[in-house]
LUMGUDREN-896718 format. One record per residue (C-alpha): x, z, y; residue in one letter. Coordinates in Angstrom, 3 decimals, always signed. Example, Ala and Ser with C-alpha at 12.3 -4.5 7.8 and 13.67 -1.06 7.14 Angstrom:
<recs>
{u = +12.300, w = +7.800, v = -4.500, rest = A}
{u = +13.670, w = +7.140, v = -1.060, rest = S}
</recs>
This chain:
<recs>
{u = +12.421, w = +0.120, v = -12.579, rest = M}
{u = +8.762, w = +0.898, v = -13.236, rest = A}
{u = +6.001, w = -0.714, v = -11.229, rest = G}
{u = +4.715, w = +0.983, v = -8.103, rest = L}
{u = +1.423, w = +2.877, v = -8.083, rest = F}
{u = +0.586, w = +1.750, v = -4.520, rest = V}
{u = -0.837, w = -1.627, v = -3.552, rest = R}
{u = -1.426, w = -3.378, v = -0.259, rest = K}
{u = -4.714, w = -2.218, v = +1.282, rest = G}
{u = -4.751, w = +1.188, v = -0.450, rest = D}
{u = -5.669, w = +4.266, v = +1.564, rest = L}
{u = -2.741, w = +6.696, v = +1.229, rest = V}
{u = -1.824, w = +10.143, v = +2.523, rest = Q}
{u = +1.706, w = +11.094, v = +3.578, rest = V}
{u = +2.835, w = +14.158, v = +1.612, rest = I}
{u = +6.226, w = +14.803, v = +3.206, rest = S}
{u = +8.149, w = +14.026, v = +6.371, rest = G}
{u = +7.318, w = +14.150, v = +10.062, rest = K}
{u = +3.872, w = +12.548, v = +9.543, rest = D}
{u = +2.798, w = +14.862, v = +6.723, rest = R}
{u = -0.986, w = +14.952, v = +6.199, rest = G}
{u = -1.696, w = +11.650, v = +7.974, rest = V}
{u = -3.736, w = +9.038, v = +6.127, rest = T}
{u = -3.579, w = +5.293, v = +6.644, rest = G}
{u = -3.846, w = +1.887, v = +4.991, rest = R}
{u = -0.837, w = +0.265, v = +3.329, rest = V}
{u = +0.178, w = -2.826, v = +5.336, rest = I}
{u = +3.088, w = -3.970, v = +3.174, rest = E}
{u = +4.737, w = -3.000, v = -0.115, rest = V}
{u = +8.420, w = -3.651, v = -0.844, rest = M}
{u = +8.798, w = -2.986, v = -4.604, rest = P}
{u = +12.509, w = -3.738, v = -4.933, rest = K}
{u = +13.412, w = -1.268, v = -2.178, rest = A}
{u = +10.574, w = +1.133, v = -3.189, rest = E}
{u = +9.279, w = +1.244, v = +0.399, rest = L}
{u = +5.825, w = +0.949, v = +1.935, rest = V}
{u = +4.656, w = +0.369, v = +5.499, rest = I}
{u = +1.579, w = +2.456, v = +6.354, rest = V}
{u = -0.629, w = +1.829, v = +9.370, rest = E}
{u = -0.067, w = +4.488, v = +12.072, rest = G}
{u = +2.708, w = +6.289, v = +10.169, rest = V}
{u = +6.449, w = +6.513, v = +11.014, rest = N}
{u = +6.070, w = +4.706, v = +14.326, rest = R}
{u = +9.327, w = +3.770, v = +16.048, rest = V}
{u = +10.162, w = +2.163, v = +19.377, rest = K}
{u = +11.992, w = -1.135, v = +19.145, rest = K}
{u = +13.806, w = -2.591, v = +22.168, rest = H}
{u = +13.671, w = -6.384, v = +22.359, rest = T}
{u = +15.507, w = -8.660, v = +24.725, rest = K}
{u = +13.445, w = -9.956, v = +27.647, rest = V}
{u = +13.036, w = -13.698, v = +27.519, rest = G}
{u = +10.673, w = -16.385, v = +28.680, rest = Q}
{u = +8.495, w = -18.686, v = +26.592, rest = S}
{u = +8.106, w = -22.381, v = +27.399, rest = N}
{u = +4.797, w = -21.616, v = +29.163, rest = R}
{u = +6.385, w = -19.087, v = +31.486, rest = G}
{u = +5.120, w = -15.891, v = +29.846, rest = A}
{u = +7.569, w = -12.997, v = +29.730, rest = K}
{u = +8.387, w = -11.565, v = +26.312, rest = T}
{u = +10.345, w = -8.522, v = +25.253, rest = G}
{u = +10.536, w = -4.921, v = +26.322, rest = G}
{u = +9.783, w = -1.819, v = +24.292, rest = I}
{u = +7.538, w = -2.395, v = +21.274, rest = I}
{u = +6.104, w = +0.410, v = +19.124, rest = T}
{u = +5.895, w = -0.560, v = +15.458, rest = T}
{u = +5.616, w = +1.047, v = +12.014, rest = E}
{u = +8.813, w = +1.554, v = +10.023, rest = A}
{u = +8.859, w = +1.711, v = +6.196, rest = P}
{u = +8.791, w = +5.009, v = +4.300, rest = I}
{u = +9.700, w = +5.715, v = +0.697, rest = H}
{u = +6.901, w = +5.315, v = -1.826, rest = V}
{u = +7.514, w = +8.841, v = -3.201, rest = S}
{u = +6.361, w = +10.297, v = +0.130, rest = N}
{u = +2.795, w = +8.949, v = -0.163, rest = V}
{u = -0.134, w = +9.583, v = -2.516, rest = M}
{u = -3.183, w = +7.400, v = -3.060, rest = V}
{u = -6.425, w = +8.856, v = -1.702, rest = V}
{u = -9.286, w = +9.064, v = -4.214, rest = D}
{u = -12.280, w = +7.129, v = -2.798, rest = P}
{u = -14.781, w = +9.598, v = -4.328, rest = D}
{u = -13.628, w = +12.912, v = -2.830, rest = D}
{u = -11.171, w = +11.703, v = -0.117, rest = S}
{u = -8.318, w = +13.820, v = -1.489, rest = R}
{u = -4.852, w = +12.719, v = -2.577, rest = A}
{u = -4.510, w = +12.043, v = -6.294, rest = T}
{u = -2.037, w = +10.785, v = -8.817, rest = R}
{u = -2.645, w = +7.392, v = -10.365, rest = V}
{u = -2.861, w = +6.615, v = -14.078, rest = G}
{u = -3.501, w = +3.405, v = -15.986, rest = K}
{u = -6.105, w = +2.563, v = -18.571, rest = R}
{u = -6.331, w = -0.615, v = -20.639, rest = Q}
{u = -9.690, w = -2.240, v = -21.180, rest = E}
{u = -10.561, w = -5.285, v = -23.255, rest = K}
{u = -12.100, w = -8.250, v = -21.489, rest = V}
{u = -13.352, w = -11.575, v = -22.744, rest = E}
{u = -11.872, w = -14.624, v = -21.040, rest = K}
{u = -12.939, w = -18.234, v = -21.146, rest = R}
{u = -10.622, w = -21.214, v = -21.526, rest = R}
{u = -11.149, w = -24.519, v = -19.716, rest = S}
{u = -12.470, w = -26.122, v = -22.931, rest = D}
{u = -15.244, w = -23.498, v = -23.163, rest = G}
{u = -13.822, w = -21.339, v = -25.976, rest = S}
{u = -13.389, w = -17.605, v = -25.417, rest = T}
{u = -10.693, w = -15.081, v = -26.331, rest = Y}
{u = -10.071, w = -11.364, v = -25.911, rest = E}
{u = -7.460, w = -10.066, v = -23.518, rest = S}
{u = -6.304, w = -6.684, v = -22.154, rest = V}
{u = -6.543, w = -5.741, v = -18.473, rest = R}
{u = -4.847, w = -2.720, v = -16.831, rest = N}
{u = -7.100, w = -0.624, v = -14.590, rest = V}
{u = -5.839, w = +2.023, v = -12.131, rest = R}
{u = -7.505, w = +5.397, v = -12.648, rest = V}
{u = -7.593, w = +8.582, v = -10.555, rest = S}
{u = -6.022, w = +11.483, v = -12.449, rest = K}
{u = -8.209, w = +13.934, v = -10.486, rest = R}
{u = -11.652, w = +12.482, v = -11.268, rest = T}
{u = -10.936, w = +9.970, v = -14.041, rest = G}
{u = -12.740, w = +7.186, v = -12.158, rest = K}
{u = -11.427, w = +3.742, v = -11.300, rest = D}
{u = -9.589, w = +3.236, v = -8.014, rest = I}
</recs>
């Protein structure tokens, strides 16, 4: 299984399903199940049992919450032109410092917009 192109906090647009065209922030990513939870998308009503807390407050009732959607149904929004784009990766060399003060070169992966070529 390849890594997902979406991360928590990304602004994404839904490209298929009942909420097509809606944009929102990613709240949670579930990589093993290939699901994401997006703020304001795929809202469902959940019925919870009415109970009472130790302070006497009533809990329960009907709660509206976001349900997960498959990662293939969302696209990352490019921050430059606010349009959905595919995501690519670019490797760049960085210089890191060890605790003893010596330095070494390492490689870092950077996410790139396929539309504009700029970093996401």
